[in-house]
C-alpha positions as CSV (number, residue, x, y, z in Angstrom):
1,X,10.1,-11.7,10.0
2,X,8.1,-14.8,10.8
3,X,5.6,-15.2,13.5
4,X,7.7,-18.3,15.0
5,X,10.2,-15.4,16.0
6,X,8.6,-12.6,16.6
7,X,5.8,-10.4,16.0
8,X,4.3,-6.5,16.4
9,X,1.3,-6.8,18.3
10,X,-1.4,-4.2,19.1
11,X,-1.6,-4.4,22.9
12,X,-5.4,-4.7,23.3
13,X,-6.6,-7.6,25.1
14,X,-8.2,-9.2,22.0
15,X,-4.8,-9.8,20.5
16,X,-4.1,-13.1,19.7
17,X,-1.1,-14.3,21.1
18,X,1.4,-16.9,19.3
19,X,3.0,-19.8,20.9
20,X,6.8,-19.9,20.2
21,X,9.6,-21.8,21.9
22,X,12.9,-20.2,23.0
23,X,15.7,-20.4,20.7
24,X,19.4,-19.7,20.8
25,X,22.2,-19.3,18.4
26,X,22.9,-23.1,18.3
27,X,19.3,-24.0,16.9
28,X,19.8,-21.6,14.2
29,X,23.2,-22.9,12.9
30,X,23.1,-26.6,14.2
31,X,25.9,-26.2,17.1
32,X,25.4,-27.3,20.6
33,X,25.3,-25.5,23.3
34,X,27.8,-25.4,26.4
35,X,26.2,-27.7,29.1
36,X,28.3,-30.2,31.6
37,X,27.7,-32.8,29.4
38,X,29.0,-31.2,26.2
39,X,32.1,-29.4,28.0
40,X,33.7,-32.1,30.8
41,X,37.2,-31.4,29.8
42,X,37.4,-28.0,30.1
43,X,38.1,-26.8,33.9
44,X,35.7,-24.7,35.1
45,X,37.0,-21.2,36.4
46,X,36.3,-20.2,40.0
47,X,33.6,-17.8,40.3
48,X,34.7,-14.1,40.9
49,X,34.0,-12.9,44.2
50,X,31.1,-10.7,44.6
51,X,31.8,-7.1,44.3
52,X,31.5,-5.1,47.9
53,X,27.9,-3.3,48.1
54,X,29.6,0.0,49.6
55,X,29.7,3.0,47.2
56,X,33.2,4.2,46.0
57,X,34.3,7.0,48.5
58,X,34.9,10.7,47.1
59,X,38.7,9.9,46.4
60,X,37.5,6.7,44.5
61,X,35.4,8.5,42.3
62,X,37.2,11.5,41.4
63,X,40.2,8.7,40.2
64,X,37.6,6.8,38.1
65,X,35.8,9.8,36.6
66,X,39.0,10.9,34.6
67,X,38.9,7.3,32.8
68,X,35.1,6.8,32.5
69,X,34.5,10.4,31.6
70,X,31.3,12.0,33.0
71,X,28.9,11.9,30.1
72,X,26.4,13.6,31.7
73,X,24.3,16.7,30.8
74,X,23.4,19.7,32.9
75,X,21.4,18.5,36.2
76,X,21.9,14.8,35.5
77,X,23.4,12.7,38.1
78,X,23.8,8.5,38.5
79,X,22.7,7.7,42.1
80,X,25.7,7.4,44.6
81,X,24.3,6.0,47.5
82,X,22.2,2.8,48.9
83,X,19.5,5.7,50.2
84,X,19.2,7.1,46.3
85,X,18.7,3.7,45.0
86,X,16.0,3.1,47.4
87,X,14.0,5.9,46.4
88,X,10.3,5.3,45.4
89,X,8.1,6.4,42.2
90,X,5.1,6.5,45.0
91,X,4.2,10.0,45.0
92,X,4.5,10.3,41.2
93,X,2.1,7.6,41.0
94,X,-0.2,9.0,43.0
95,X,-0.3,12.1,41.2
96,X,-0.4,10.7,38.0
97,X,-2.3,7.4,38.2
98,X,-5.9,8.9,38.5
99,X,-5.5,10.3,35.2
100,X,-5.4,6.6,33.3
101,X,-8.6,4.9,32.8
102,X,-9.8,1.7,31.8
103,X,-11.6,1.7,27.9
104,X,-14.3,-1.0,27.5
105,X,-15.6,-1.0,23.8
106,X,-18.2,-3.1,22.4
107,X,-19.9,-3.7,19.0
108,X,-22.7,-5.8,17.8
109,X,-21.7,-8.3,15.4
110,X,-24.6,-9.6,12.9
111,X,-25.1,-13.5,13.0
112,X,-25.3,-15.0,9.7
113,X,-28.8,-16.1,8.8
114,X,-29.9,-19.6,8.6
115,X,-30.4,-20.9,5.3
116,X,-33.8,-22.8,6.9
117,X,-35.1,-19.5,7.8
118,X,-38.6,-18.6,6.7
119,X,-38.9,-22.3,5.6
120,X,-42.2,-23.7,6.8
121,X,-41.3,-26.6,8.2
122,X,-37.5,-26.6,8.8
123,X,-37.5,-22.9,9.9
124,X,-39.5,-23.9,13.2
125,X,-36.4,-26.1,13.9
126,X,-33.2,-24.5,12.2
127,X,-34.5,-21.0,11.6
128,X,-35.4,-19.4,15.0
129,X,-35.0,-15.7,16.1
130,X,-32.2,-16.7,18.5
131,X,-29.9,-17.0,15.6
132,X,-30.7,-13.7,14.1
133,X,-29.9,-12.2,17.4
134,X,-26.5,-10.3,16.9
135,X,-23.2,-11.3,18.9
136,X,-21.6,-8.9,21.3
137,X,-17.7,-8.5,20.8
138,X,-15.7,-6.7,23.3
139,X,-12.1,-5.4,23.7
140,X,-10.6,-3.8,26.5
141,X,-7.3,-1.2,26.4
142,X,-6.6,1.8,28.6
143,X,-7.1,5.6,28.2
144,X,-5.4,8.8,29.4
145,X,-7.0,11.9,30.4
146,X,-5.7,14.9,28.7
147,X,-8.4,17.9,29.3
148,X,-10.0,18.2,33.0
149,X,-13.2,18.9,30.6
150,X,-13.1,14.9,30.0
151,X,-11.2,14.5,27.1
152,X,-9.5,10.9,26.9
153,X,-7.1,9.6,24.4
154,X,-6.7,6.2,23.3
155,X,-5.9,3.8,20.5
156,X,-7.7,3.6,17.5
157,X,-7.6,-0.2,17.6
158,X,-9.0,-0.2,21.0
159,X,-12.2,2.0,20.0
160,X,-12.8,0.7,15.9
161,X,-16.0,-0.1,14.9
162,X,-17.3,0.2,18.8
163,X,-21.0,0.8,19.1
164,X,-20.4,1.7,22.6
165,X,-17.3,2.7,24.8
166,X,-17.1,3.3,28.2
167,X,-14.1,4.2,30.7
168,X,-13.7,3.0,34.4
169,X,-11.6,4.5,37.0
170,X,-9.5,2.9,39.3
171,X,-11.8,3.7,42.3
172,X,-14.6,2.2,40.3
173,X,-16.6,5.0,38.6
174,X,-17.8,4.4,35.2
175,X,-18.7,6.8,32.3
176,X,-20.3,6.5,29.0
177,X,-18.2,8.1,26.5
178,X,-18.4,9.6,22.8
179,X,-16.0,9.6,20.2
180,X,-14.6,12.9,19.1
181,X,-12.0,11.9,16.5
182,X,-10.3,8.8,15.8
183,X,-7.6,7.7,12.7
184,X,-6.8,4.4,11.8
185,X,-3.6,5.7,10.2
186,X,-2.5,7.5,13.2
187,X,-3.8,4.8,15.7
188,X,-4.9,7.2,17.7
189,X,-8.7,8.3,19.1
190,X,-10.2,11.0,21.6
191,X,-13.2,10.4,23.7
192,X,-15.6,12.9,25.5
193,X,-16.9,11.7,28.8
194,X,-20.4,12.3,28.7
195,X,-23.1,14.0,31.2
196,X,-20.3,14.8,33.7
197,X,-20.3,18.1,35.8
198,X,-17.2,17.9,37.2
199,X,-13.6,18.3,36.1
200,X,-10.9,15.3,36.1
201,X,-7.5,14.5,36.5
202,X,-5.6,15.5,33.4
203,X,-1.9,14.5,32.7
204,X,-0.2,17.6,31.2
205,X,1.3,16.6,27.7
206,X,5.1,16.8,27.5
207,X,7.6,17.8,24.2
208,X,8.3,14.4,23.1
209,X,11.4,16.1,21.3
210,X,12.8,16.7,24.6
211,X,13.5,13.0,25.3
212,X,16.6,11.1,25.3
213,X,17.7,7.5,25.0
214,X,18.1,6.3,28.7
215,X,15.5,8.7,30.6
216,X,13.1,6.8,33.1
217,X,9.7,6.6,32.5
218,X,6.7,4.9,33.9
219,X,4.2,2.9,31.9
220,X,0.6,2.7,33.2
221,X,-2.7,0.7,31.9
222,X,-4.9,-2.3,32.2
223,X,-2.7,-5.5,31.3
224,X,-4.8,-8.2,30.6
225,X,-7.8,-6.5,32.6
226,X,-6.5,-7.6,35.9
227,X,-6.6,-3.5,36.7
228,X,-4.4,-0.7,36.5
229,X,-0.7,-1.5,37.0
230,X,2.7,0.5,36.7
231,X,5.9,-0.7,35.6
232,X,9.0,1.1,35.3
233,X,11.9,1.4,32.5
234,X,13.8,3.5,29.9
235,X,13.5,5.1,26.9
236,X,15.5,2.6,24.7
237,X,15.3,3.8,21.5
238,X,13.6,6.8,19.6
239,X,12.2,7.5,16.4
240,X,11.5,3.7,15.6
241,X,9.6,3.0,12.2
242,X,8.3,0.3,10.6
243,X,6.7,-0.9,13.9
244,X,3.3,-0.9,13.0
245,X,0.4,-0.7,10.3
246,X,0.0,2.9,10.9
247,X,0.8,5.5,8.3
248,X,3.4,7.6,11.1
249,X,5.9,5.2,11.4
250,X,7.6,7.3,14.5
251,X,8.0,5.6,17.7
252,X,9.3,5.7,21.3
253,X,10.8,2.2,22.4
254,X,10.8,1.7,26.0
255,X,11.7,-1.4,27.8
256,X,8.8,-0.6,30.5
257,X,6.6,-3.8,30.7
258,X,3.4,-3.6,28.2
259,X,1.1,-6.1,27.8
260,X,-2.3,-6.7,25.9
261,X,-4.7,-4.4,27.5
262,X,-2.0,-1.5,27.7
263,X,-3.2,-0.2,24.5
264,X,-3.6,3.6,25.0
265,X,-2.3,3.6,28.2
266,X,0.4,6.7,29.4
267,X,3.8,6.7,29.1
268,X,5.1,9.5,31.5
269,X,8.4,11.1,32.6
270,X,9.8,11.7,35.8
271,X,7.9,15.0,36.1
272,X,4.4,13.2,35.7
273,X,3.9,14.5,32.1
274,X,2.7,12.4,29.0
275,X,5.5,11.5,26.8
276,X,3.8,9.0,24.9
277,X,0.6,6.8,24.2
278,X,1.5,2.6,24.7
279,X,0.3,1.0,21.6
280,X,2.5,-1.9,20.4
281,X,4.8,-4.9,21.6
282,X,7.2,-6.8,20.1
283,X,6.6,-10.2,21.1
284,X,7.0,-13.9,20.4
285,X,4.6,-15.2,23.2
286,X,2.0,-12.2,23.5
287,X,3.4,-11.3,26.4
288,X,6.0,-8.3,27.3
289,X,9.8,-8.9,26.3
290,X,10.8,-5.6,27.5
291,X,10.2,-4.0,23.7
292,X,7.2,-1.9,23.6
293,X,6.2,1.1,21.6
294,X,4.4,4.3,22.3
295,X,3.1,7.0,20.2
296,X,5.3,10.3,21.0
297,X,3.3,12.8,22.7
298,X,3.8,15.5,20.2
299,X,1.6,13.4,17.5
300,X,-1.0,13.1,20.4
301,X,-0.8,16.9,21.3
302,X,-1.4,18.1,17.4
303,X,-4.0,15.2,17.4
304,X,-5.8,16.5,20.3
305,X,-5.7,20.0,19.0
306,X,-8.0,18.7,15.7
307,X,-10.2,17.2,18.2
308,X,-11.1,20.1,20.5
309,X,-11.4,22.2,17.1
310,X,-14.3,19.8,16.0
311,X,-12.6,18.6,12.4
312,X,-10.5,15.8,11.1
313,X,-6.7,15.1,11.6
314,X,-5.2,16.2,8.6
315,X,-1.6,15.4,6.9
316,X,-0.3,18.2,5.4
317,X,-0.4,18.0,1.5
318,X,3.3,18.1,0.1
319,X,2.7,16.6,-3.5
320,X,5.8,14.9,-3.8
321,X,6.9,10.9,-3.4
322,X,9.6,10.2,-1.0
323,X,11.8,6.7,-0.6
324,X,14.8,5.9,1.8
325,X,17.9,6.7,1.2
326,X,19.8,3.3,0.7
327,X,23.5,2.7,1.3
328,X,24.4,2.7,-2.4
329,X,22.5,6.2,-2.7
330,X,24.4,7.6,0.0
331,X,27.8,6.7,-1.2
332,X,26.9,8.1,-4.7
333,X,25.6,11.2,-3.2
334,X,28.7,11.4,-1.2
335,X,26.4,11.4,2.1
336,X,28.4,10.1,5.1
337,X,25.8,7.6,5.9
338,X,22.4,6.2,4.6
339,X,19.6,9.0,6.0
340,X,17.0,11.5,4.6
341,X,13.9,11.3,2.1
342,X,14.9,10.8,-1.4
343,X,12.6,13.0,-3.8
344,X,11.4,10.5,-6.6
345,X,8.4,12.5,-8.0
346,X,7.0,16.2,-7.8
347,X,3.2,17.0,-8.7
348,X,2.5,20.0,-11.3
349,X,1.1,23.1,-9.3
350,X,1.9,21.3,-5.6
351,X,3.3,23.1,-2.3
352,X,6.8,21.1,-3.0
353,X,6.5,22.3,-6.8
354,X,5.9,25.8,-5.1
355,X,8.7,25.3,-2.8
356,X,11.2,24.0,-5.4
357,X,11.5,20.8,-4.8
358,X,13.3,18.7,-7.4
359,X,13.1,14.7,-8.3
360,X,16.6,13.6,-7.0
361,X,16.8,16.0,-4.1
362,X,17.2,14.2,-0.7
363,X,15.4,16.0,2.5
364,X,18.2,16.1,5.2
365,X,16.3,18.3,8.0
366,X,12.9,19.8,8.5
367,X,14.1,23.1,10.8
368,X,16.5,21.9,13.5
369,X,15.3,18.1,13.3
370,X,17.1,15.7,11.3
371,X,15.2,13.3,8.9
372,X,16.3,9.9,8.9
373,X,14.0,8.4,6.3
374,X,10.3,9.4,4.7
375,X,8.3,8.1,7.7
376,X,10.4,10.5,9.8
377,X,9.3,13.4,7.3
378,X,6.1,12.5,7.5
379,X,6.0,12.7,11.4
380,X,7.9,16.0,11.4
381,X,5.5,17.8,8.9
382,X,2.4,16.4,10.7
383,X,3.4,18.0,14.4
384,X,4.3,20.8,12.4
385,X,0.6,21.4,11.5
386,X,-1.3,22.4,8.7
387,X,-0.9,26.6,7.9
388,X,2.6,26.6,9.0
389,X,5.8,27.0,6.8
390,X,8.6,24.9,7.5
391,X,12.3,25.1,6.4
392,X,13.5,22.2,4.4
393,X,17.3,21.7,4.2
394,X,17.8,19.9,1.0
395,X,20.8,17.9,-0.4
396,X,21.2,19.0,-4.4
397,X,23.9,18.3,-6.7
398,X,26.3,17.9,-3.8
399,X,25.7,20.9,-1.9
400,X,22.7,22.1,0.7
401,X,20.2,24.5,0.1
402,X,17.4,25.6,2.2
403,X,13.6,25.6,1.0
404,X,10.6,27.1,2.5
405,X,7.5,24.6,2.2
406,X,4.0,25.8,3.1
407,X,1.7,22.9,4.7
408,X,-1.8,22.9,3.9
409,X,-4.8,20.7,3.3
410,X,-4.9,18.1,1.0
411,X,-7.2,19.5,-1.7
412,X,-10.3,18.1,-3.4
413,X,-9.3,18.6,-7.1
414,X,-11.4,17.2,-9.1
415,X,-14.3,17.0,-7.1
416,X,-15.3,13.1,-6.5
417,X,-18.7,12.8,-8.6
418,X,-19.6,9.6,-6.7
419,X,-21.3,6.9,-8.9
420,X,-22.2,3.4,-8.3
421,X,-21.9,1.7,-11.5
422,X,-24.6,-0.7,-12.8
423,X,-25.5,-2.5,-15.9
424,X,-23.8,-6.0,-17.3
425,X,-19.9,-5.3,-17.0
426,X,-17.3,-6.2,-14.4
427,X,-17.7,-2.8,-12.4
428,X,-21.2,-3.3,-11.7
429,X,-22.0,-2.9,-7.8
430,X,-18.7,-1.1,-7.2
431,X,-18.8,2.5,-6.1
432,X,-16.6,4.9,-7.8
433,X,-14.9,8.2,-6.8
434,X,-12.4,10.7,-8.7
435,X,-9.2,10.3,-7.1
436,X,-8.2,13.9,-5.6
437,X,-5.1,14.2,-2.7
438,X,-8.0,14.5,-0.1
439,X,-9.7,11.4,-0.9
440,X,-6.2,9.7,-1.5
441,X,-5.7,10.6,2.4
442,X,-9.4,9.6,3.2
443,X,-8.7,5.9,1.6
444,X,-5.3,6.2,3.2
445,X,-3.4,5.8,-0.3
446,X,-0.2,7.7,-1.5
447,X,-1.6,11.4,-2.2
448,X,-0.1,11.7,-5.6
449,X,-2.2,9.1,-7.0
450,X,-4.7,10.0,-9.7
451,X,-7.5,8.7,-11.8
452,X,-10.8,6.6,-10.7
453,X,-10.8,4.9,-7.6
454,X,-12.9,2.1,-6.1
455,X,-14.4,3.4,-2.6
456,X,-16.7,0.4,-2.2
457,X,-17.9,-3.0,-3.5
458,X,-21.2,-4.5,-2.9
459,X,-21.3,-8.1,-1.9
460,X,-21.8,-10.6,-4.3
461,X,-22.2,-8.0,-7.3
462,X,-20.4,-8.6,-10.3
463,X,-17.7,-6.1,-9.3
464,X,-17.3,-8.5,-6.2
465,X,-17.2,-11.5,-8.7
466,X,-14.6,-10.0,-10.9
467,X,-12.0,-9.5,-7.5
468,X,-12.7,-5.6,-7.4
469,X,-11.6,-4.4,-4.2
470,X,-11.9,-1.0,-2.8
471,X,-8.7,1.4,-3.3
472,X,-8.3,-0.2,-6.9
473,X,-7.6,2.5,-9.3
474,X,-9.5,1.8,-12.8
475,X,-6.5,2.7,-15.1
476,X,-7.5,1.4,-18.5
477,X,-10.9,-0.7,-20.0
478,X,-10.5,-2.1,-23.7
479,X,-7.6,-0.2,-24.5
480,X,-9.4,3.3,-23.6
481,X,-7.5,5.5,-20.4
482,X,-10.0,6.1,-17.9
483,X,-8.9,9.7,-16.4
484,X,-12.0,10.1,-14.4
485,X,-15.6,9.1,-13.6
486,X,-17.3,10.8,-16.2
487,X,-14.9,9.1,-18.8
488,X,-15.4,5.7,-17.1
489,X,-19.4,6.0,-17.5
490,X,-19.1,7.2,-21.2
491,X,-16.6,3.7,-22.0
492,X,-19.4,1.4,-20.0
493,X,-22.5,2.8,-22.2
494,X,-21.1,1.4,-25.5
495,X,-21.5,-1.7,-26.7
496,X,-18.6,-4.2,-26.4
497,X,-17.9,-7.9,-27.1
498,X,-15.9,-8.2,-24.2
499,X,-14.2,-6.3,-20.9
500,X,-10.5,-5.8,-20.8
501,X,-9.4,-3.6,-18.0
502,X,-6.1,-2.7,-16.1
503,X,-6.4,-1.6,-12.2
504,X,-3.6,-0.4,-10.1
505,X,-3.5,-2.5,-6.6
506,X,-0.9,-0.9,-4.2
507,X,1.5,-0.1,-7.2
508,X,0.8,-3.8,-9.1
509,X,-0.6,-3.4,-12.5
510,X,-3.5,-6.2,-12.7
511,X,-5.0,-7.3,-16.3
512,X,-8.1,-9.1,-16.6
513,X,-10.2,-10.1,-19.7
514,X,-14.2,-10.7,-19.6
515,X,-15.6,-12.8,-22.2
């Protein structure tokens, strides 16, 4: 979708806002909107009389109930009186708001060196030391205390590349923090408050799988840096995918107002428990349009457990590739609707192969949870965690079967065998690794990729001049397949009149010739 219509914005205060004018169906299709000038011949109907504000009597409610249907679960009801409508969230906010903090992140950005620096004459005018001083760049977001010891959850994009991170409470107290764990793919980070000899108010983490569309929620954060702000709304949708650049496209949607500065803030239920971490908005203006997205609390809980364990947050290694089920595929397979994750590749010796997963299978459920697409499957496996076994309900040859899938960490086989390429060749200045499931996870690549991957490219090197980028997979050099780093070194050590090489970049095959 073009930026002129809508955009997904991460809710830090540094997010650029894009101007866009309001639009209507008439704008899109060239029609004229209804107005006094365009429809004078049509008599206007008289406005309807306002409905009385008196709630229905018991007899009226009983008469309406059979026609409307209750649609209410056990313990649920709608407001029945003016008094109930005027109820307040104040006691809930007093209990929960102290656990939400402002997060300030700063990093030093090196300044470009003047080309006159060091010149005996021009250097005194244009190459002074002030130009070499780094410029400080800051971002502002929100965070949630989830442990009394001082663990704070926020978004990774709030603290990414920061040299210094502070938090501030609504009462004015400030603390330095250190980053325990952060992950760009999940877009979460866990901070630890430094040097504090006290306990902090922490929000309990709820089970986000218990949420339903229509549940009341509150969003607490620091929009636009104006101070702690609370907005209310409902759960608008669940399991939203293709929302952000993160790996786990599985979000809660809410109409509670979320704005730049709310990133990392709390989305809480009516019990005062954390059900999500506010992350992004769908906006044409940069402000709230009533479509906000939060990372579910079950993902947050898994991430916090990894931070407490002192390790890293790892995706379970499945060893299979999945694609969405399209309407055409669903019709061919006899499915009632396009849902599930279609298996299109299984790595030999992988957990998927061990479980008996085959190409052409469609994963319909993980345990009792329905799988709508590959993102939903990845979310369910990630929140279950490594070391567990899950039951997959799989459609195969028009019948359903259950497979047990062990969840394990991605192995580093083969070893990385890191090598910095040198010499007169188009890869000089590149650092290369053997590609394994663990390396693929580190670089945010599909876990089934194999070969030799570019991990880093030195600026102004030959590799940079010839367009190599990190995450490029070198597949062939001068007609020779490149299986590992050792094979690449052997090829480059020979004398060649020129270079023909192929790389895989995000699934695209690129060929280059150097003479």
